Structures are given as C-alpha cells and as structure tokens.
N, C-alpha and C positions, 0 to 999 in steps of 0.2 A: 397379344399385344395387353390386354388389358390386366393380366397377371403381372405383366411387367409394371403397368402403372400402377397396380394396387400396391408392389412390392416399394416402388419408389415414394407411395407417400406415407407407406407405415414407417420407413429409414427416416424419412424427411420429419416426422412427427416424434420419433424416437429421439433423434437428436435435438429437437428444441424443446424437451421437458426431462433432458438429462439434470438431473440435480448438479448447485453450483460446483459441491465437494468433488463431483467426476472429471470437470473441468478446470482442474486447478495446474495439470499437469502440462499445460499446453500453452505456457508462454502468459499465465494468468496473472503473476505478480511483479509489480512496480513498488519500487525505493528510492526514495530522495533521504539522504545523509547531508546534516548541515553538522560542521565543527568549526565553531568560533573562538577561537585562543588570543589571537590579535587585537583586543578593542585601543580605539585609539584614547580612549578616554578611562578615567579614574586614576591614573597614576598608579596603577600596579602593574607588574611584569606580567608576560604572555601565561595564558594559561597552558601547562604541558599537554594536558592530557585530551583535550576535544579531536582536533585535526588528526591525532594517532589512532582515537578510539573510533572516527568516523571513518578511515581508512579499511582498518582492520575488520569492523563491522562490516564493509560493504563489499570487502572479499569474499567472506563468507556469504553473505548473501547471495553474491554472483555466483560461487558453488554452489548454491541451494536451488538454482537457478529465477533467480528476481534481476529483472531488467533495473540497474542501478545508476544511481546518480550519485556523486559526491562530491561537496560543494564546501569552500573551507574559507572562513573568514571576511561574509559576506556582508557587504552594507546594507540598507535599508532596501533601498531601490533593489538591489541583486537578488537579496531572500524573497522579496515579493516575485520578482519573478524567476526565480529557481521554483518557487511554491505553485507559481501558473504555470509553468510547465510541466511539472508534477500534476496538478490538476489536469493537464491535456490529455496526457497517457495511459486516465481511469475510462473504463469501459464497466457498463453494467457487470455485477457478479464478481469484476475481479478483487485481486487484494491488493490494495495500498499500506504501506510503511511508510512511516517518516519518523526519522531519528534525529534529535537536537543535542549538540553538547555545546556547553558556553554556560552563560547567566541567564536566567531565567528571573521576574518578579512577579509576586502574586498582587493585583490590584483589583477591586470589588469583585472579589470571589474569584478570579479570572487568573491563569498562568499564563504570562507575555512572554515568550521568546526574544531576545534582546542581540538587536543587531551590534556590529563592531564600530559602526560610526557616528552612534547618537549618545547625546549625553543628556541626564537624568539626573534633576533636583528634585524633584517631589513625586506624590503619586499618582500627580495629574498627568504630569507628562508622560506616565507606562503606558497607557494604551494607545495613542498617537504616532508612539515612539516604538512599540514593541509590536510581536505578530501573537494576537489570539491564538493560542491550541483550543478551544473551544472551536473559533470558527472554521479552523482546518479541519477538523472532523466533521463538521458539519458541511462543511461544500465536499468532502470526500463522499459523505451521505448522498450529498443532492447528487452529486455526478455518477453515483450508484454503485460505487466498490462494494462487493457483497462483506468482505472483514477489510476493516479499519483498522491499523495498527500503530501505535505512538510510545515508542520508547525516548523517555526525556530524562535526560543528565544533567539538568541546570539550579537544582537548587543548593548553594553552595555556603559553604558555611563563614565565608568572607565575598561580601558581594559590594565592592566601591560604590555602587549607586543608590544600591539600595540605605547603605549606612548611612548616608545622606542627609536622609527622613524621617527613618525609625531603626529602633535597634532590629537585629537580628532576630526572628520569629519564628512562621510556621511553615517556611519554605515556600512550596508552591500551594495551589488549591487544587481540591479537587476537583474532575474533571466532570459536566455535566454532558455526556458524553451521549451519540444513540446508539440502537440497536445493533449487533454486530460489531460493536469493537472490542477490543482489549489495549489497555493502557499500563505502562508501567514507569514509576520515577523511580530513580536512585535513591530517593530519601522519602520516606512518609509524609503524604499530603495530609496537610492541615492540622497538625498536631506540633507541639512544641516539640524541637528537638530533631523536625524536618528537614536537616540540612546534611550535606557531602562533607565531610571532615578533610581539612584542606591536607594539598599529597604532593608531593616533589617528583612524584613517581612522571613516566613518558607515557605511560598507560595508566588509566583506572581500573579500580576492582573493581567496578559495576561492569561494566563492558565485558573482563577478563572472564568474571564468572558466566555471562551470558553468552561470550563464545564459546563456551564449554561445552552448555548447554543444548544450545540449536541446532550441535552437530549431532545429535542424537535422531537416527532411524526411527523413525515411526513413533517420536515423542512429540504430542500436541504441543502448541504453542504455550496454553496454560501452563501446562505440566511442567515445560521447559520456562519458563518464567516465576514459576515457583521455586523450582530447584536453584535458580539461578537468587531467589531472596533469600534463601535457607543458606546458600553458600557465601553471598557479601555478610547477613549476620553473622555468621560463626568466624569466616576469617577475620572481621573488625572484631570481634568480642562482641556484639550487639551495639556497637558505635554508628553504627548504618546499618538502617532497615528499608529496604525498597519497600515500596506501593504498589498492588495491584490493584485495576477494577476491567473487570470483564462483563459485558452484557451478548456474547456471542449465542447465536442459536445455531451454530455446525461447526464441526470438529476440523481446526486445520494445524497440520503441520509444516514445518520450512522444508523438510525435505520433499515434501509434494508439489513443490512449484517446479514447471519444465521451462524449456529456453523457447523464445522464438515469439512469433505472435499470436495472439487468441485467436482460437479460431473461427473461421469467417464463418458467417450464418448458412444454412444449407440452402442449396438454390432450389426453386420450386420443381416441383413435379413437371413435365411434361403437358402441356392439354392439349385435348385433343378436340379438332373442328369439325361442324359438319360442313363446312366450304363441299362443295359440290363438285368445284374444278378439277380437272384432273392432274394427277401429278404429272413430274416429268417423265419422257421415254422411259420404260422400263424393258429390259433386256429380260430375255426368258429369267436366265439365273440372279437376276438382281435380288440382293437382299434389304433394301431399301423399305424401310417399314411400309410408307402408302405404298409400296408397289406390293407387300405381302399381303395389305391389307385387300389392295383393288384384285388382287390376282387375277390369273390370264382373263384377257377378253372384257375384262371389267369395264365399264362406261363412265358415264356421265356420275354415277352413284358414289364413285371411289372418295376414298375419305383422305384429306390431307393434313400433317399435323401443322399445328398453330405456328411453331419454331420455322418452318417451311416456309411461310408466307411470305 
C-alpha cells in the first residue's frame, strides 16, 4: 500500500510540474475573431475583407485545435461583451488569440479598435469609443494566458473617421505588451507609410498569406508570422509591410493546439489516517485496502483510509 501511495504522489507532482508547452495539445487554445465591415457612420461603402477574413482564419484555427468564436459587425456594447466572454475562457497557462479586422486609430500612443456603431470627429473621442489593444493584452496577461497573440488588420490607408481630424499618418501604434506576447499588424506600426492600401478584393492579402503559413506542421508561430511578412511584402512589391513584435519566452506552434477542455488538475493522492476504528466486515478473500492492511484477525489497530470515513 505504501508503494502505491508513493507512486500516486510521484505522478501527481509530475503532472503539476509539466511545462506549459507540454500542455498545449489538450484544449488549451482559445481565439476570438472580429470582422467589422458595415460601419454605420463615415459615409463610405462597407469594407469587403474583414468578415470574410475572420471567417477564413476562424476555420483554419478550428482545424488547428482552437476553441474559436467568430463575431461580425459588432457595436461597442457587443464588442466589449464578446471580449469579456473571451477573457472568461482563459485559464492559467492557456494560449489566447485575438484577431480584429476593420478600422483602427492611434491615439495617445495606443491603438484602438473601432466598433461599427460609433462616430468619431476628433482624437479625444477615440479612447471612449474604441477598444484599447494594450488593455486587451494586459487583461489576457492578468487572467494568466501563457501565450498572448494579437493579429490586427486595421491600419487602412483611407479611414473615414481619422480623416476628419488629421491627415493619414503612421497607422497604428507599437504595442506596449506584457511578456509572452506575439503581435502582428497588417502594416508597419509607428512609421510613415504604415497603412494598408485600399483593396476591392473579397479577401485581404495579409490574411491570405497568413493562412498559408499557419498550416505548416511544426512551424513556430514566430516563423509563420515572419514568413507572412515576407510574403505580403513580396506580393505587394513592398507597398505593404506587416509589423511583428514578440516577447515570447517559449516556442508555440499553431498545430500543437488540441481539442476539448484544458486538463483538469490532478486529484490529490489518497491519505492514510491513523483512525483506529474497525473497517467494515471483511470476508476472507476481500481485496479492500483496509482489509488488506487489517489482515486476518486484526482488531482495533486496523488502519482505515481517510476516503472511507
């Protein structure tokens, strides 16, 4: 019995001390994808790519093993509700991914994702009407996400909201991200020309190249993003250059995500009590642990398992 208990303790300790990378294959990846195409204000036709790109990337992430939530054309309230639901799925050590395609605006050196129902006329209205990407990443980190991934396609060369109060500038701001974060923008952050050219395509060049790369078996996320950057730059003749920022401390591959729920914490090992009460009646051939310890003719000195009390 002592040998059995020792083995249980050893296995429990081994399960609790496994590195996060070894746990990726058991339902530890969750993703929220938002495609905002139909903006109510701004006076411009609907964007073609965001919804289609969110759907396509969502299907690919499902195949990779992510728990995927795809949302389309969200108002400010619905967008915050979807993000809060995403936070609720994150458990310590999990991989969390957020994708946004639509309009984004830089204000006070932060990038804000713009819902479809807000109207913006000056920079002071960006913060209360948008969703701060920095805040999203910080909350993912606070919830314990081991790897935090953000893929943002929102720095568009023509932005009807931003154009009301300034000329098109540097696009989105570089992210102030916590450790264990991987961020990719569809265009260079914080530099002149960091904007995505206008497109009449049903799907964006950026997500098209990304889909090719994340299908690679065994390719790290950082390598997939770097290949995407090179593919977009090449296909656009350097007119569009994605931006990547990484503070990962462990290697992550999209193909390593498993399906199902995260592994439950190991059950505590059975404890032995020195309770001197007799166990239930023990037939001669009983395999009950307490009977085995008691032995034939054992009396008040028999040991009873704590789980049987």
